[in-house]
N, C-alpha and C positions, 0 to 999 in steps of 0.2 A: 243142614247142608249147603254146602256152598256151591255156586252156581259153577258147573264143568265147562269151562271156555275152551275152545279149540287151542292147541298148543302148536308153538312154532316147530315147523318140520327141520329135523336135524341136517346141519350143512354139511355136505359132502365135499371133500376136495377133488374136484373133478377139472377136466380141460375144457378148454372152450366147447361150447355146443356145437353141432355141425352145421353149416350154413351161415354162421356169424360172420365171416368174411362178406359173402356175398350180400348179407343184410346191411352191412356196412358201407359196403360199396355204392348199394343203392342210394343211400342218403347224398352220395356225392355226385349222381348222376345227373342233376341240374348245373353242375359245373364241369360238365365234359368239354366243354370247348375248353376252358382255361386248363385243363387237365392235358388235353392235346399239345397245348403252347407249352406246359410244363415238360411233358415228354420229349418236344422237340429241342428245347433248350437243356434238358439234361443230355441228351444225345451230342448237342453241340460243344456242349463243355467236355463229355467224357472224350469225344473224338479230337477235341482240341488238347487234351492232355495227352491221348495217347500218339497223337502226330508230333508233339515236341520230341519224343524219343528219335523219330524217323530224320527229324532235322538234325540232331545231332551225329547221326551216320554221315548224312550230306556233307554237314559241316566240318567233320575230321578228315573223311576219306576224300571228299571231293574239293576241299579248299585248303585246310591246315596243313596235311602232309604234302599236297602239292607244292603249296607256297615255301614250305620249309626246305622240299628237295631242291627248289629253284632257287631259292633264297629271294624270293618276292617280295615286294612291298605294295603291291596293289590290291587293296583290301575291297576294291567297289563289288566286286561279285560277292564276297563275303558280308557285306554289309546289306546288300538285297535279301540274302537269304535270312540275315538276323531281323531287318524289317520285317518280313512275310511271317518270322516266326513269333515276332511282338503282334502282329496282327492278329494271328491264331490265337494268341495267348488272351488279347483282348476280347475278342468273340467268346473265348471260353468264361473270361470273368463276367462279361456282360450278361452272359446266360444263366450263371449262376444267380447272380442279383435279380434277375428277372424273373426265373421260376421260384426264387425265395417270396418275392413280393406277390405272386400270382398264390402261390400256397397260402400267404395269410388270409385270404379271402376264402380260400377254399376250405381250410381249416375252421375259421371263425364261422362260416356260414352253415358248415355242416353240423358243427357242435351247437350251434343255435337251434337248429330245426331240430336235433335229438333232444335238445332238454325242453324246447317248447311242446313237443308231442308228448316226452315222458311226463311232464306236468300236468298236461291235458289228460292223458292217461291215467294217472295216479289218481285222477277228480272222479272218474268213471269206476273206479274199483270198489265193491262193496266192503262194508264195514268189516267183515269176517278176515279179510287181508290184512288190516291195520290190527285186528285184535292177533292175528298170528306171526307178523313181522315186527322186530325192533324197530323202532321209529329212527334210531340213528343207523340202522344197516340200510334204511331206507334212504336218509340222507347221503349215505356214502356213494349211494349211485350217481346222485346229482353232483357231487363234487369229486372224491378221488378217482372213481370211474370214469368219468367224462375228462379229467385232467389226464390220465394214462392215454386217453383216445387221442386229446389235444397233440400229445408229445409224438405219438405214432403218426398222424396224418400229417403235421407240421415236420416232422424229422426224420421218422424210421422209414415211413413207406419211400418217400422221395430218395434218402440216403441209399435204400436198398436197390432202387431202379438205377440210381447214378452208379453205385457200385457194380451192378450187374452189366450196364453198359461200359463202364471201364473196363471190367473183365473182359468181356467180348471184342473191345477194341482194343486192348492192349494184345489178346490173344491173337487177333486177324494181324497186327502190327508183326507181332513175333513170326508167324506163319510167313509172313512177308519178308523178312530179314532171313530167318532159318528155321528150314523143316525140322532139321535133326536135333537143333536145341530146343525146339518146341515140344517135341517128344519126350526130351528129357524133363522139361519143365511141366508136362502134363502127369508124368509118372510120379513127379516130386508130389503135384497137388492131390494126387489122388491119396497120398499117405497123408496131407496135411488136413483135405476134408474128413477122411476118417478120425482123424485126433479131435479136430473141432466138431465134428456131429456128435461124439462119445459127450464132451463138455458141455454143448449146448442142450443134449436130451436130459442132463442131469439138472441145468440149471431151468429149465421151461418149467418142470411141474413144480420147483419152489416158488416161481413167479407167480404162477396161479395161486398156490396156497397163500403167499403173500396178500394177496388181492383178498381174498376170501378172509384172513385174519385182521386185515386193517378194517373192513367193515364190521367184524364183530369188536373191535376196540372202541370204533365211533359209537357204535351202539351202545355199549357198557359205559361210556363217558356220557352220553346224552341222558341215559337213565338214572345215573348218579348224581348228575348236576341238578336235575328235575327233583331229585328226592335228599338234596343238601340237609334240609332242615330236620328231617327224619332221622337221616345219617348222625348229624350234632346231637339230637335229643336222645339217642339210644348209643350214643358213644361207639359207632361201629366204625370208626374211621379207620382203624386198623384191618377190619375185616374187608374193607371195601378197598384198601390200598392192596391186600392180599389178592383180591378178586381181580384187579388191576394187573397187578404183577404177573398173575397167571396167563392171563390174555396178552400184556405185551411180551411176555417169554414167548410165547408161541409165534408172535408176529417177528419177535428178534429171531428166532431160530430158522424160520422160513425166509426172513429177508435175508440174515446174512449168509445162509447156504445159497440163496438165489443170486447175491452179489458177489461173494466168494467164486463161484462159478462163472459168474457174467464178465467180471473183472480179469480173470486169468486168460479170456479169450484173446483179446489183443497182445498182450506181452507172450503167449504162445506163438500165435501169427508172426509177429515181429521178430523173435527170435528166428522162427524158422526161414523167416524171410531175408533175415541177414546170413543165415547158414546159406542159403539158396544163392545171396550174392557171391559168397565164397567158391561154391561148387561149380557156379557159370563161370567164373573167372577162371578155375582150375580146368574145366572142361573145354572152355572156349580156347583159352591159350594152348593147351595141350591139342586141339584138332588144328591151331595154326600153326605150331613148331612140327608138329608130325606130318604135316601136309596133308591132313584129311578135308575132303572137299566140303564145303557147305552147300547144302540142297537147298534151292530155291524153287518156286514155281515157272521161274524163268529159265532154269537149269541151274548147273554147280559152278561154284566159282571158288577163289581161295577164301579161308577165313581172315577177314582183316580186324585190324583193331577198332574201328569205326563199329563195326556190325557188332563184336563181343560189347564194347560200352554202351551202345545203344540197347541192346538185349539185356544187358543187366539192368540198366533204368527202366526198361519196359516191365521187366520182372517184378520191380516194386510196384507198378501200377497193376499188375495182375494178381500178387499175393497178398497186398494189402485190403483191397475190396472184399477179398475172402472174410477176412478177419471183420472190416466193416459189417458185412452182411450178417454174419454170426453174432456179433455184438448187437445189432440191430434186430435180429431175429427175437432177442431175450426180450427187448421193448415191445415187438409185436405181439409176443405171446402174453405179455402182461396185460398189452390193451385189450387184444382177444378175450381174455378173462375179463376184463372190465366191461366190454360191449356186451358178452355172453351174458352177464349179471344185469346190465340193462335191457336186454331184450327178455330175460326172464320176466322183468317186469311188464312188458310189451305183450308177452303170451299169456299173461294172467287174464282170465277173462272179464270183461267188464260186468259190471251190475245188469243183470238180465232184467228187462222190463217189458212184458207182453201186455201191459194194460192199453186199453183205447178211449177209457173215460176221462175227460179233462175237467178242469175247474175253471169256469169263467164266470166274468160279471154278469150279473142279471138284472133284468127290470121287468116290469109287468107292463104287458101291452095287451090291452082288451081281454084282461082277467087272466091272461097266459104269460108263463115265463119266457122271457126271451133273451139272447144275448146282446150286451151291450159293449160298446168299445171303451168306455170311461169307468172309473171306479165308483161303483155304487152302494158299497157296504151290503148289497144284496149277491151272494154267490149262488152257482146252481152247478151240477154234476151235468155236464155234456156229455149224453151217450149214444155212439153211432148205431143205427139199425141196419138191418140185412137190407133193404129197400134205398139205401142211401140218405135218408131222414135223419134226425137228430132228435133226441128226447131230453127234457130239462127236468132236472130234480132239485130243488131247493137245499141246499146245504143247511141242513137244521143242527147236526152233531149226534144224532142217534147212532150209538155204536154197540154193537152185540158180537160176543164170543160164542161159537157154539163148538162144544165139545173138541176144544183146542189142546194139542198135544205138541209138544217142542223138545228138541234135543240138540244140543250144541255138538256133542259127540255120540255117533251111534251106537245104542245100547245104553246110554245115560240119560234117561228122560230127565228134563229140569220142569216142564210143566205137564200136568196129567189132568185131563177133563175139564178144562177151564171152560166154566159156563159165566158169561158176565154181561150184564144189560145196564147200559149207562143212555138215560132218556134225555133228549136235548134241554139244555138247562141245569142239568143234575150236577153235583159234586160227589164224585166216588172217591172214597179212600182205599188204600190198600195199605195194610200194616203187616208186620210179621219179621222174623229174624230175617238176618243177612243171609242172602243165598235161598230164601223161600221163592224167589222167581218173580219179584215184585217189577224189577228193572225190565227184566226180560218181556214182561207183557207190554212195556211201554217200546220196548225195541222191535217187538211184533207188529204194534200198531204203525210204527212208522216204515216197516217193510225193510228194516236193516236186517233182518233174517227172515226167511219165508218159512211157513208152518210145516212141521212135518205132517201132521193131521189135523183136521177140524177146518173150521171157516170163521173169518171175521167179517162183518158185513157192517158198512158205513151208509148209514141212510137207505139201508136196504141193498146195497150194492157191494158186492164181494170186492174188498180190496185189493184183490189180484186183477183185476179188471180195471182199477183206477192206475192212471201213470203216477209214476214214484214221486216226480217232481210236484204234481199237482197234489197228490195226498199229502206232502211233507207241508207243503204251502198251506195246507188249511189246518196244520198243527201248529200251536204254540210250544215250544219246549224250553224248559227251565233246568238245567241240569245242576247236579251238585258240585261238579268241577266245572268252574266258570273258565271259558277260553276268552280273553281278550287279545285284540290284534293291535299291530304297532298303527298307531294313528291317533286322532282327537278323540275325546271322549264323544263328540258328536257323531264322528266317524262310525265308532263302534255301537252306539245306539242305532244309528241309521241302517246298520247291517240287519236288522229285521227287516227292513222294506227299502232296497237302495233308491227307491224313486220319490221318498219321504222329503220333505222340505224341513228346513230347521225350526218351523214353529211345529211341526208335527213332532219332530224329535222331542223338542222342549216339552210338549204336552203328554207325550208319554211318559217321560222322566218325573213330571208332577203327579201324573195317575198313581204313580208308585212311590211317591214321597222321597224321589231320588235327587230332584230339583235343589233342595236345602243345601247339602252336601256339596253337589258338584259347581254351585257357583261360589263357593268358598274355596275351590280350587285356585291355583295361582291364574289362570286365564281362563277359568270356567268351563263352558263346552269347548272351548278349543284348547284346553290343555292337552299336550301330546303325552300318549301312553305309549310307554317302551317295556319291553320284557314281560308281556301277558301282565300288563298293570301291577307292576311290581311295586310301585310306588304308593297304590290303595291298600286299605286294610280289605280283608278278606270278605266282611259285610258290604263294603263301598263296591266292590268288583260285583258281589251278587246282585247288588241293587241295580247295576249298569246291565247285566244280563237280564234280569226281569224287565227294566226299562225298554230293552230291545224287543222281547217277546210282546211287550203291550203296544210297541208299534206297530207289529204285524197285525193286531187286532185280529185274531184267528176266532171261528166259532168254537174251535176245541183246543183247551190247553192242558198240557201236561206238567206239573211240577213236582221234578224228582229230587226230594229232599231240598226244594228251592231255598229254604230258610234255615237248613241246618249250620251255616256258617255265620249267622247273624245272633247277636247277643239277644237276651229277652226283651230289652227295653227297645231295640231297632226292630226286631220282630214284630212288635206290637204295631209300631207306625208303618212297617210294610204291608203288615195284615189289612191296614185300613185300606190303603192303596189296593192289594190284591182283591180284596172283598168287592172293590168298585169295578177290579177289572173282569171279574167272574159272573159280573151279572149277566143273565142271557147266554152264558156259554156252558159247554159240557166240560167239566174239569175232572182230570185224574189227578190225584196228590200220592205221592209215595212220603211216608214219614215216619220217622222214628219218635217224634213228639206227639203223642194222643192228643195234645192240647189243641194242636192246630187241625185235627180231623172232627173234631165233636160236633162241629155244626155240618158235617158232610150227610148229604140224602141218604148215601150207604155207605157202611164201612165194612170191607172185606178183609177177614183175616186170613194170611196165607201159612202154610208149614209144609214145607218139603215139595213145592211146586203143585199143592192143591190149595183149593178155598175151604177151609174147614169152617168158618163162621161168616155170615152175612147179617146185616141188619143196620139201624141206625144206633147212636151212641146208647140212648135209653134202653132199647131193646136189646144190646150186646150185654150192658151191664146187669139188665134184668135175668137174663138167660145164665149168668154165673159162670161162663166158659172162660177160654182163654183170654179173650179180650177183657173181661172182668180181673183176670189176675194181672194182665199187663196193667191195667188201669190202677189198682191198688197195689201194684208193687209186689205181690206175691210172685210174680215171674217176671224177669225182665228180658229185654229183646236183646240178642248177641248180636 
């Protein structure tokens, strides 16, 4: 029976979660002074743009037309107005340059804080989270989703604010020039907004779906790249391509719809703007010809050519920003969808740890255990008492399971009534078919998952009382799937204990017989490993992993198929080093090769989450049960 792991929840195409904008703005709070200057600069640039149209009215009505009527050649007054106009434009250009410079700091600083906190939070999440979420989708939140945020913070948010200020400034200038023409533009704008609102409403939902589909594509690509060897071995290239095609088609459908509706916004607004120019020319000219008064806050006057030309120019500054706001709104919807996905990770509960017992270096003082500052190779459990004192229990490696039950999915038990006793220095072997629950036992020992029922005691202490980092520090784990990191061979060995010296790393490699092949590498221990150690054989990668555990020098070791990737000859060499490593330690061995567990103090045969046989190799052979059938080949592990 295969172990039932929790499945990834089905993704739903939803809008950004409520409160996303508020949470995003909270990350920008440290830059509020800069943001105030940004707002001032945006206001100045918008005001400068709107005031230019007022200059046109002054230039035409107060200077050019009177000069033409008088046939004057005196341009001094006109030059003064032009010079003032250039100054205003200069202030506007300087303001745009300054707020863009300020937004670079705000944008990059905000994203750095989000990325740092996101990565730090991911380190606190339980193993269950990574079991149920595709790694590529998690990566997408660090890359694609944060990139959409960058675009929104650096471009969309400032553009919307600037467009809003520009629209308000243009509206104020239009009302100053002509109230009746402003009313006409207002009615026209209502029709324009209703049209744009319909387009944006359609595009926004597709932008959200596009972001989710992009995460699914990234997750699929990451999974397929990791499984390239398996894909090629079984000639599944066509099947994989079909799976990728289906996911990219979903991305294509959503992205094309989002872009289609997003890109038609500006052409629609521009076309409506050009139509407004024509209508304003017709209406304004008609007012002038028919002698209809131009209403202003200062009273009424005749409609002049300068007023109509200035108003037409202002209408562009009023209508175009509406299109810009609509266009940037799509980007903000996409960014908020990305931010919502990021905050989903933040909302995941960190791994809970209610333990109070810690692991400390100990030494003997007057016949009693006491805490020491330096490394003494003697560890003790430090347990606080109700009266404020501490008791110290020597870490011996005595591990006991009492009636342990566990299920990944409610109602589907994986372990049933597990009772297991590992005395200090014993080697305990777990054998059984795949899915019998062997690895689950080690996961529970590391507290990657919490028990459904029962109790595990470590040196007489319930492991739920032990802080998880301290518990895991006392356990050396060598997994079947080796993970090496970008860095030198020395760095990867030192991962077992970061404060270890080079000499200690080399000594650990020698103990597991890894020193020989490491020295044959191009730069020995300083050879750079990349791509999870792709330049090494599977056996060499496993040897480095074993050396890493040896460096930790823990009292308890868990070897989960640790030699399964090593050939028989290499296994014999490694076994010598591991035998030396096992001296005086409690060892849990999970193995398919029965030859590696014959010397175990106790062998436990598991089947469907239960321990069905236990004893030494000789005792189990004598009993003639399932272990005997496995050993003689009458029954094979699946």
